[in-house]
Structure formats: C-alpha cells, structure tokens
C-alpha positions as CSV (number, residue, x, y, z in Angstrom):
1,X,0.0,0.0,0.0
2,X,1.4,3.4,-1.0
3,X,0.8,6.1,1.6
4,X,0.0,9.7,0.7
5,X,2.6,12.2,1.8
6,X,0.1,13.6,4.3
7,X,-0.4,10.2,6.0
8,X,3.4,9.6,5.8
9,X,4.1,12.9,7.6
10,X,1.6,11.9,10.3
11,X,3.3,8.6,10.8
12,X,6.7,10.4,10.9
13,X,5.3,12.7,13.5
14,X,4.2,9.8,15.6
15,X,7.6,8.1,15.3
16,X,9.5,11.2,16.2
17,X,7.1,11.8,19.1
18,X,7.9,8.4,20.4
19,X,11.7,8.9,20.0
20,X,11.5,12.3,21.8
21,X,9.5,10.8,24.6
22,X,12.1,8.0,25.0
23,X,14.9,10.5,25.0
24,X,13.2,12.7,27.6
25,X,12.9,9.6,29.8
26,X,16.4,8.4,29.2
27,X,15.1,5.2,27.4
28,X,17.3,3.8,24.7
29,X,15.6,3.4,21.4
30,X,16.3,1.8,18.1
31,X,14.9,4.1,15.4
32,X,14.6,1.3,12.9
33,X,12.5,-0.7,15.4
34,X,10.3,2.4,16.0
35,X,9.8,2.9,12.3
36,X,9.0,-0.8,11.6
37,X,6.5,-0.9,14.6
38,X,4.6,2.1,13.0
39,X,4.7,1.2,9.3
40,X,3.4,-2.1,7.9
41,X,5.8,-2.1,5.0
42,X,9.0,-0.2,4.2
43,X,8.5,3.4,3.3
44,X,11.5,5.3,2.1
45,X,9.9,8.7,2.6
46,X,9.0,8.1,6.3
47,X,12.5,6.6,6.9
48,X,14.3,9.5,5.2
49,X,12.2,12.2,7.1
50,X,12.6,10.5,10.5
51,X,16.3,9.7,10.1
52,X,17.0,13.1,8.5
53,X,15.4,14.9,11.5
54,X,17.4,12.8,14.0
55,X,20.7,13.3,12.1
56,X,20.1,17.1,11.8
57,X,18.5,17.6,15.2
58,X,20.9,20.2,16.5
59,X,20.7,22.3,13.3
60,X,16.9,22.1,13.3
61,X,16.7,22.9,17.0
62,X,18.9,26.0,16.5
63,X,16.7,27.1,13.6
64,X,13.5,26.7,15.6
65,X,14.9,28.5,18.7
66,X,16.0,31.4,16.4
67,X,12.4,32.1,15.4
68,X,10.5,31.2,18.5
69,X,10.0,34.5,20.3
70,X,10.7,34.1,24.0
71,X,10.5,30.3,23.7
72,X,12.7,27.4,23.0
73,X,11.8,24.2,21.2
74,X,12.2,22.1,24.4
75,X,9.5,24.0,26.1
76,X,6.9,22.9,23.6
77,X,5.0,19.7,23.8
78,X,6.6,16.7,22.1
79,X,4.0,16.5,19.3
80,X,4.6,20.2,18.6
81,X,8.3,19.6,18.5
82,X,7.9,16.7,16.1
83,X,5.7,18.8,13.7
84,X,8.2,21.7,13.8
85,X,11.2,19.5,13.3
86,X,9.7,17.7,10.3
87,X,8.7,21.0,8.6
88,X,12.1,22.6,9.2
89,X,13.8,19.5,7.9
90,X,11.7,19.4,4.8
91,X,12.2,23.1,4.2
92,X,15.9,23.1,4.7
93,X,17.0,19.7,3.2
94,X,14.4,18.5,0.7
95,X,13.0,19.7,-2.6
96,X,9.4,19.5,-1.4
97,X,7.6,22.8,-2.2
98,X,7.7,25.1,0.7
99,X,4.0,25.9,0.5
100,X,3.2,22.2,0.8
101,X,5.5,21.7,3.8
102,X,4.1,24.7,5.6
103,X,0.5,23.8,4.9
104,X,0.9,20.2,6.0
105,X,2.6,21.3,9.2
106,X,-0.2,23.7,10.0
107,X,-2.8,21.0,9.3
108,X,-1.1,18.6,11.6
109,X,-0.8,21.3,14.3
110,X,-4.6,22.0,13.9
111,X,-5.3,18.3,14.6
112,X,-2.8,17.7,17.4
113,X,-2.1,21.1,19.1
114,X,-4.1,23.8,20.6
115,X,-4.9,27.0,18.5
116,X,-2.2,29.1,20.2
117,X,0.5,26.6,19.5
118,X,-0.7,26.2,15.9
119,X,-0.4,29.9,15.4
120,X,3.1,29.9,16.9
121,X,4.1,27.1,14.5
122,X,2.7,29.0,11.6
123,X,4.6,32.1,12.7
124,X,7.8,30.2,13.1
125,X,7.6,28.5,9.7
126,X,6.6,31.8,8.0
127,X,9.6,33.6,9.5
128,X,11.9,30.7,8.7
129,X,10.7,30.5,5.1
130,X,10.9,34.2,4.4
131,X,14.3,34.8,6.1
132,X,16.1,31.5,5.4
133,X,14.6,29.9,2.3
134,X,13.2,32.8,0.2
135,X,16.0,35.2,1.3
136,X,18.8,33.0,-0.1
C-alpha cells in the first residue's frame, strides 16, 4: 500500500514523538524498530524524514529557537516539537515545495495542538521561510 505524503508525515510525527519521549525519559531506542513498529511495509519517505530529523536535530533545534520568540523548542509539547522538526527538515533539506510543507505542518498542528501553538508554529515557519529559504 502506497501512503500519501500527508499520511506519511503523520506517521513520521508519531515516530518522532515516540523517539523524543524516550529521549526525555532516558530510554534507549532503536529508530529502525520504532519505524517498523509504526509502518506495515518499508516506506523510504518516512524513513528519510525520521532519520533526517534525527541526524540534523541540532541544526533544526537551533533554527527553531532562532524564530521562537521568548520560547525554546524544548518548552513545547513533544507533538509540537515533532511537527516543527519535520517541517524545518523538509524546508531546509528536501525539494518538497515550501508551501506544501508549511500547509501540511499547519494542518497537523490544527489536529494535534491547541490553537495558540498552531499559530506559533505558523509564525515560526513563516519567518523561517521568508528569512532562510526565500532570502537565499
């Protein structure tokens, strides 16, 4: 079964949430096992997003913190962190159209975050896009 990118992003968010939760509680995880426990069959897109976020976590965290006014990424809920990290990763390291990435992140945040956090995510991604991506 071929997943839509929207469903794949949701699964990637769940996997990253699980990984962040384990890290927060000092539980060792095997990312390949987390991926396989959430995906019925191999999915390159999910694997590349999840592993890309993990490999580039420090860069992505720095980018998020730069555009979160009076906040830091680690103060947000784990679901919100996962949404932001996926979006920043895709904006910075993939060829996925920026508008698609931002819209998908906002839709995920509308489903899984409260309205204030959803607006914060929208603002962060808007600033990041205009200053880091468009401004290149």
